[in-house]
Kinemage of the C-alpha trace (Angstrom):
@kinemage 1
@onewidth
@group {chain A} dominant
@subgroup {mainchain}
@vectorlist {calphas} color= white
{ca met a 1} P 105.736 85.821 19.273
{ca arg a 2} L 103.015 88.419 19.639
{ca val a 3} L 102.303 90.925 16.907
{ca pro a 4} L 102.013 94.380 18.519
{ca ser a 5} L 98.764 96.277 18.374
{ca val a 6} L 100.257 99.690 17.742
{ca ser a 7} L 97.931 102.463 16.644
{ca val a 8} L 99.060 105.222 14.344
{ca leu a 9} L 98.570 108.952 14.250
{ca asn a 10} L 95.913 110.433 12.006
{ca gly a 11} L 95.771 114.219 12.070
{ca glu a 12} L 95.684 115.434 15.645
{ca cys a 13} L 94.072 112.303 17.008
{ca val a 14} L 95.142 108.709 17.276
{ca arg a 15} L 93.034 106.336 15.246
{ca ala a 16} L 91.233 103.755 17.456
{ca asp a 17} L 89.068 104.025 20.529
{ca leu a 18} L 91.062 106.728 22.284
{ca ser a 19} L 88.372 108.792 23.961
{ca arg a 20} L 89.883 108.283 27.416
{ca ala a 21} L 93.391 109.080 26.196
{ca ala a 22} L 92.096 112.171 24.412
{ca ala a 23} L 90.432 113.382 27.593
{ca gln a 24} L 93.548 112.654 29.627
{ca phe a 25} L 95.966 114.535 27.424
{ca ala a 26} L 93.722 117.270 26.026
{ca asp a 27} L 94.774 120.174 28.259
{ca pro a 28} L 98.392 121.253 27.703
{ca asp a 29} L 98.626 122.783 31.162
{ca val a 30} L 96.595 120.573 33.512
{ca thr a 31} L 96.147 116.804 33.765
{ca ala a 32} L 92.763 115.102 34.012
{ca lys a 33} L 93.366 114.892 37.776
{ca gly a 34} L 93.808 118.648 38.000
{ca glu a 35} L 97.581 118.582 38.528
{ca arg a 36} L 100.036 120.857 36.764
{ca arg a 37} L 101.161 119.022 33.664
{ca ala a 38} L 104.891 118.485 33.191
{ca ser a 39} L 106.589 120.453 30.461
{ca val a 40} L 110.095 120.488 29.064
{ca pro a 41} L 111.969 123.766 28.646
{ca phe a 42} L 114.220 124.118 25.629
{ca his a 43} L 117.837 123.697 26.723
{ca arg a 44} L 119.985 123.760 23.596
{ca leu a 45} L 119.853 122.277 20.115
{ca glu a 46} L 121.919 119.114 19.887
{ca thr a 47} L 119.971 117.127 17.279
{ca leu a 48} L 118.150 118.507 14.259
{ca trp a 49} L 115.922 116.035 12.433
{ca phe a 50} L 114.730 116.268 8.853
{ca asn a 51} L 111.626 114.264 7.977
{ca thr a 52} L 112.107 113.549 4.290
{ca gly a 53} L 108.413 112.720 3.722
{ca thr a 54} L 105.940 109.968 4.587
{ca leu a 55} L 106.313 107.967 1.362
{ca cys a 56} L 107.851 104.538 1.918
{ca asn a 57} L 108.344 101.371 -0.097
{ca leu a 58} L 106.667 99.425 2.749
{ca ala a 59} L 103.373 99.715 4.632
{ca cys a 60} L 104.355 98.292 8.013
{ca glu a 61} L 101.849 97.290 10.656
{ca gly a 62} L 101.936 99.833 13.455
{ca cys a 63} L 103.832 102.561 11.610
{ca tyr a 64} L 103.169 105.585 13.782
{ca ile a 65} L 102.780 107.933 10.807
{ca glu a 66} L 101.232 105.397 8.403
{ca ser a 67} L 104.108 105.581 5.930
{ca ser a 68} L 103.354 103.700 2.732
{ca pro a 69} L 103.856 103.872 -1.040
{ca arg a 70} L 100.740 106.090 -1.223
{ca asn a 71} L 100.930 108.293 1.862
{ca asp a 72} L 102.330 111.691 0.918
{ca arg a 73} L 100.719 113.549 3.820
{ca leu a 74} L 104.204 114.843 4.572
{ca ser a 75} L 105.754 115.983 1.311
{ca tyr a 76} L 109.322 115.446 0.217
{ca leu a 77} L 111.583 117.977 1.887
{ca thr a 78} L 113.811 119.597 -0.715
{ca arg a 79} L 117.548 120.120 -0.570
{ca ala a 80} L 117.087 123.886 -0.670
{ca glu a 81} L 114.598 123.798 2.216
{ca ala a 82} L 116.934 121.727 4.367
{ca ala a 83} L 119.842 124.002 3.486
{ca ala a 84} L 117.934 127.022 4.806
{ca phe a 85} L 117.636 125.366 8.228
{ca leu a 86} L 121.329 124.447 8.177
{ca met a 87} L 122.138 128.099 7.535
{ca glu a 88} L 119.875 129.213 10.374
{ca ala a 89} L 121.463 126.676 12.728
{ca ala a 90} L 124.932 127.906 11.780
{ca gly a 91} L 123.918 131.465 12.567
{ca leu a 92} L 122.405 130.505 15.910
{ca phe a 93} L 125.030 128.059 17.147
{ca gly a 94} L 128.042 127.951 14.851
{ca gly a 95} L 129.230 124.507 15.987
{ca pro a 96} L 128.411 121.078 14.613
{ca leu a 97} L 125.171 119.281 15.415
{ca glu a 98} L 123.870 115.784 15.095
{ca ile a 99} L 121.595 115.752 12.027
{ca gly a 100} L 119.051 112.950 11.726
{ca phe a 101} L 117.067 111.868 8.680
{ca thr a 102} L 113.834 109.939 9.045
{ca gly a 103} L 110.650 109.332 7.087
{ca gly a 104} L 108.933 107.429 5.533
{ca glu a 105} L 111.917 105.835 3.879
{ca pro a 106} L 114.432 108.672 3.473
{ca phe a 107} L 115.989 107.189 0.350
{ca met a 108} L 112.642 107.455 -1.461
{ca asn a 109} L 113.269 111.215 -1.554
{ca pro a 110} L 115.542 111.995 -4.531
{ca asp a 111} L 117.063 114.954 -2.665
{ca thr a 112} L 118.239 112.852 0.294
{ca pro a 113} L 121.773 112.127 -1.002
{ca gly a 114} L 122.304 115.827 -1.647
{ca met a 115} L 120.976 116.752 1.791
{ca leu a 116} L 123.341 114.230 3.381
{ca glu a 117} L 126.238 115.770 1.489
{ca asp a 118} L 125.292 119.305 2.557
{ca cys a 119} L 125.090 118.315 6.230
{ca leu a 120} L 128.433 116.508 6.153
{ca thr a 121} L 130.120 119.303 4.213
{ca ala a 122} L 128.936 121.751 6.898
{ca gly a 123} L 130.751 119.667 9.531
{ca his a 124} L 127.781 117.931 11.138
{ca arg a 125} L 127.463 114.308 12.202
{ca val a 126} L 124.646 112.520 10.385
{ca val a 127} L 122.464 109.522 11.217
{ca ile a 128} L 119.974 108.282 8.651
{ca leu a 129} L 117.182 105.818 9.392
{ca thr a 130} L 116.421 103.295 6.666
{ca asn a 131} L 114.925 99.877 6.083
{ca gly a 132} L 118.044 98.957 4.102
{ca met a 133} L 116.074 97.839 1.051
{ca lys a 134} L 116.142 98.853 -2.618
{ca pro a 135} L 115.711 102.635 -2.158
{ca met a 136} L 118.886 102.709 -0.053
{ca gln a 137} L 120.680 100.273 -2.306
{ca arg a 138} L 120.049 102.483 -5.326
{ca ala a 139} L 122.183 105.102 -3.536
{ca lys a 140} L 125.189 102.806 -3.009
{ca ala a 141} L 127.612 104.826 -5.126
{ca lys a 142} L 126.770 108.089 -3.352
{ca leu a 143} L 126.962 106.460 0.073
{ca leu a 144} L 130.403 105.039 -0.693
{ca asp a 145} L 131.522 108.495 -1.830
{ca leu a 146} L 130.231 110.155 1.358
{ca arg a 147} L 131.772 107.501 3.620
{ca ala a 148} L 135.154 108.026 1.944
{ca arg a 149} L 135.006 111.827 2.052
{ca phe a 150} L 133.621 112.142 5.588
{ca pro a 151} L 135.011 109.202 7.592
{ca gly a 152} L 133.407 108.588 10.969
{ca arg a 153} L 130.605 111.124 10.537
{ca leu a 154} L 127.867 109.145 8.763
{ca thr a 155} L 125.869 106.539 10.694
{ca ile a 156} L 123.293 104.355 9.000
{ca arg a 157} L 120.609 102.862 11.242
{ca val a 158} L 118.731 99.922 9.769
{ca ser a 159} L 115.362 98.833 11.140
{ca leu a 160} L 114.849 95.133 11.857
{ca asp a 161} L 111.663 94.419 13.766
{ca his a 162} L 112.819 90.962 14.874
{ca tyr a 163} L 115.895 88.761 14.682
{ca glu a 164} L 113.966 86.129 12.732
{ca ala a 165} L 112.508 86.520 9.273
{ca ala a 166} L 109.012 85.446 10.344
{ca gly a 167} L 108.763 88.067 13.073
{ca his a 168} L 110.189 90.837 10.905
{ca glu a 169} L 107.783 90.035 8.076
{ca lys a 170} L 104.756 89.878 10.373
{ca ile a 171} L 105.244 93.623 10.769
{ca arg a 172} L 107.006 94.668 7.560
{ca gly a 173} L 105.236 92.377 5.126
{ca pro a 174} L 106.225 89.451 2.892
{ca asn a 175} L 109.578 89.469 1.145
{ca ser a 176} L 110.950 92.278 3.324
{ca trp a 177} L 113.550 90.231 5.230
{ca glu a 178} L 116.066 89.156 2.606
{ca pro a 179} L 116.397 92.608 0.947
{ca ala a 180} L 117.024 94.163 4.368
{ca ile a 181} L 119.634 91.510 5.192
{ca asp a 182} L 121.285 92.095 1.814
{ca gly a 183} L 121.483 95.790 2.640
{ca leu a 184} L 122.977 95.045 6.047
{ca arg a 185} L 125.617 92.773 4.559
{ca trp a 186} L 126.567 95.428 2.016
{ca leu a 187} L 126.863 98.142 4.655
{ca ala a 188} L 128.963 95.924 6.903
{ca ser a 189} L 131.252 94.753 4.102
{ca asn a 190} L 131.915 98.369 3.156
{ca asn a 191} L 132.707 99.418 6.727
{ca phe a 192} L 129.865 101.846 7.283
{ca asp a 193} L 129.146 102.940 10.838
{ca leu a 194} L 126.119 100.734 11.370
{ca thr a 195} L 123.456 100.525 14.052
{ca ile a 196} L 120.260 98.479 14.282
{ca ala a 197} L 116.864 99.631 15.542
{ca ser a 198} L 114.231 97.182 16.747
{ca arg a 199} L 111.191 97.123 19.014
{ca leu a 200} L 110.307 95.603 22.363
{ca val a 201} L 106.940 94.378 21.148
{ca trp a 202} L 107.277 90.618 21.572
{ca asp a 203} L 106.550 88.392 24.552
{ca glu a 204} L 110.169 88.138 25.577
{ca thr a 205} L 112.587 89.959 27.850
{ca glu a 206} L 115.082 92.517 26.648
{ca ala a 207} L 117.860 90.012 27.412
{ca glu a 208} L 116.155 87.418 25.195
{ca thr a 209} L 115.761 89.930 22.400
{ca arg a 210} L 119.396 90.967 22.597
{ca gly a 211} L 120.423 87.318 22.678
{ca gly a 212} L 118.444 86.628 19.512
{ca phe a 213} L 120.048 89.545 17.720
{ca arg a 214} L 123.489 88.503 18.978
{ca ala a 215} L 123.030 85.129 17.301
{ca leu a 216} L 121.831 86.815 14.097
{ca phe a 217} L 124.798 89.198 14.006
{ca asp a 218} L 127.171 86.267 14.519
{ca arg a 219} L 125.598 84.357 11.626
{ca leu a 220} L 125.823 87.398 9.357
{ca gly a 221} L 129.332 88.322 10.450
{ca leu a 222} L 128.246 91.792 11.589
{ca ser a 223} L 130.457 93.563 14.113
{ca val a 224} L 127.478 95.046 15.984
{ca asp a 225} L 127.472 94.657 19.764
{ca ala a 226} L 123.985 93.438 20.668
{ca asp a 227} L 124.540 94.450 24.299
{ca asp a 228} L 125.384 98.055 23.424
{ca ala a 229} L 122.169 100.085 23.715
{ca ala a 230} L 123.522 102.632 21.230
{ca arg a 231} L 124.291 99.937 18.640
{ca leu a 232} L 121.195 97.783 19.012
{ca val a 233} L 118.455 100.234 19.926
{ca leu a 234} L 115.305 98.657 21.347
{ca phe a 235} L 112.381 101.058 21.344
{ca pro a 236} L 109.446 100.551 23.722
{ca glu a 237} L 106.085 99.555 22.314
{ca met a 238} L 103.979 102.565 21.379
{ca asp a 239} L 100.395 101.362 21.691
{ca ala a 240} L 98.346 104.532 21.922
{ca arg a 241} L 95.357 102.545 23.195
{ca glu a 242} L 97.093 101.557 26.412
{ca asp a 243} L 96.095 103.228 29.647
{ca val a 244} L 99.184 105.366 30.114
{ca pro a 245} L 99.531 107.716 33.085
{ca glu a 246} L 99.859 111.417 32.485
{ca ile a 247} L 103.054 113.117 33.588
{ca ser a 248} L 102.561 115.862 36.139
{ca glu a 249} L 105.257 118.147 37.499
{ca gly a 250} L 105.549 115.962 40.582
{ca cys a 251} L 106.424 112.908 38.507
{ca trp a 252} L 109.967 114.081 37.826
{ca ser a 253} L 111.079 113.478 41.401
{ca ile a 254} L 108.921 110.362 41.826
{ca leu a 255} L 110.402 108.743 38.706
{ca gly a 256} L 113.906 110.062 39.232
{ca arg a 257} L 113.867 111.684 35.804
{ca ser a 258} L 114.781 115.165 34.638
{ca pro a 259} L 113.152 117.303 31.946
{ca met a 260} L 116.629 117.719 30.439
{ca glu a 261} L 116.630 113.989 29.570
{ca met a 262} L 113.661 114.382 27.216
{ca met a 263} L 114.193 114.644 23.456
{ca cys a 264} L 112.368 117.944 23.194
{ca ala a 265} L 114.898 119.626 25.494
{ca thr a 266} L 117.626 119.243 22.885
{ca ser a 267} L 116.089 118.330 19.524
{ca arg a 268} L 113.653 119.573 16.903
{ca met a 269} L 112.368 118.149 13.605
{ca val a 270} L 111.647 119.850 10.300
{ca ile a 271} L 108.636 118.617 8.281
{ca lys a 272} L 106.820 119.732 5.137
{ca arg a 273} L 103.054 119.226 5.205
{ca lys a 274} L 101.381 118.458 1.891
{ca gly a 275} L 100.165 121.697 0.354
{ca ala a 276} L 102.086 123.901 2.791
{ca glu a 277} L 104.046 126.837 1.409
{ca arg a 278} L 107.039 126.174 3.619
{ca pro a 279} L 108.334 123.626 6.143
{ca ala a 280} L 107.480 123.718 9.832
{ca val a 281} L 109.368 122.784 12.978
{ca val a 282} L 107.841 120.278 15.399
{ca ser a 283} L 108.923 119.227 18.864
{ca cys a 284} L 110.159 115.723 18.092
{ca thr a 285} L 110.255 112.790 15.692
{ca leu a 286} L 107.185 111.083 17.200
{ca leu a 287} L 104.577 113.787 16.642
{ca pro a 288} L 104.765 115.114 13.080
{ca asp a 289} L 100.981 114.885 12.646
{ca ala a 290} L 99.985 116.435 15.974
{ca his a 291} L 99.467 120.073 15.072
{ca gly a 292} L 99.594 121.106 18.724
{ca phe a 293} L 103.280 120.253 18.700
{ca glu a 294} L 104.092 122.454 15.725
{ca leu a 295} L 106.328 125.236 17.013
{ca gly a 296} L 106.775 127.626 14.089
{ca thr a 297} L 108.503 127.846 10.737
{ca thr a 298} L 112.014 128.626 11.976
{ca leu a 299} L 114.313 127.045 14.515
{ca ala a 300} L 114.405 130.239 16.568
{ca glu a 301} L 110.609 130.237 16.882
{ca ser a 302} L 110.645 126.635 18.082
{ca phe a 303} L 112.924 127.137 21.062
{ca arg a 304} L 110.184 127.245 23.690
{ca pro a 305} L 108.785 124.844 26.309
{ca val a 306} L 106.861 121.756 25.220
{ca ser a 307} L 103.949 120.456 27.298
{ca leu a 308} L 103.881 116.677 27.630
{ca asn a 309} L 100.237 116.294 26.640
{ca his a 310} L 100.472 113.319 24.345
{ca val a 311} L 100.405 109.625 25.149
{ca phe a 312} L 103.743 109.141 23.376
{ca cys a 313} L 105.387 111.737 25.632
{ca ser a 314} L 104.512 109.508 28.562
{ca arg a 315} L 104.906 106.065 27.006
{ca phe a 316} L 108.031 106.527 24.905
{ca cys a 317} L 110.029 109.317 26.500
{ca val a 318} L 109.284 109.602 30.216
{ca leu a 319} L 108.308 106.039 31.148
{ca gly a 320} L 110.102 104.304 28.276
{ca gly a 321} L 113.301 106.290 28.739
{ca ala a 322} L 113.858 106.230 24.978
{ca ser a 323} L 115.343 108.734 22.577
{ca cys a 324} L 115.716 108.804 18.803
{ca ser a 325} L 119.106 110.483 19.032
{ca ala a 326} L 122.255 108.520 18.247
{ca lys a 327} L 123.863 109.846 21.422
{ca gly a 328} L 121.587 108.781 24.267
{ca asp a 329} L 121.669 105.494 26.159
{ca asn a 330} L 118.604 104.369 24.268
{ca gly a 331} L 119.114 106.547 21.250
{ca ser a 332} L 119.645 105.158 17.824
């Protein structure tokens, strides 16, 4: 197995030797070759993400926002702050949305259970990303209550970076496998809607990866279909040091892709920067630290086109065909 060399975001730049990438993606309107850069118009809001903060109980290798027990660069989002965005969304759209929670580890934030309850009470579907370890397990009673009160509307997505303990712990650190497996077993035994997120960062094919997870799920007695891309989500490697082509307007037809397939056509994420007076809205889950992708302090302000001038726009979304939503083919 090969440990991925995934760089992480630091402010507006990616830490590592990224001078060429910075030059490539610097201009939001024109590529380094002088072509019109592709952009994505806002279509409609289908998924609203809340980043609960960058604090995490782990410090994983390659975490794209450097989540750790010490990193509070993104502060805890409060229940009241999230509720304000739910109210705005209700006024703008009225109907239910998919609401996603990410971090950091969302269950580190003491307001997360209350935010989950508010979203479900408002009629939304909710997916929460977690490592399945002690922070989540401390919320067992509340999760059981929410599952009983809102059947079929709460999905819990657990991150496993490999189907073997050694691979998982190469990225997540020692003693991270068994607590995650314990969390998975508890979720499965209590009939939660469960999905798994992993990464295509090893020297093996997607079929081999799915086969490895299939064997793991069988051993654990999990009813997760390893061949279902919405149940076992395999994200492409995000190595910001790779030479990734820019996406010009002409690439849509060449690649057979549409701007409407991109996350930023139908989703936004709310973050709270450390020291900021109020939360901000950014274009997607991948770029909370890139200030050029901050789109305002309200949802209404954020509904404008997004230029694809970041390496992750190319690597993850356009070329990787991935999405963080629970509804897409590659979404989780």
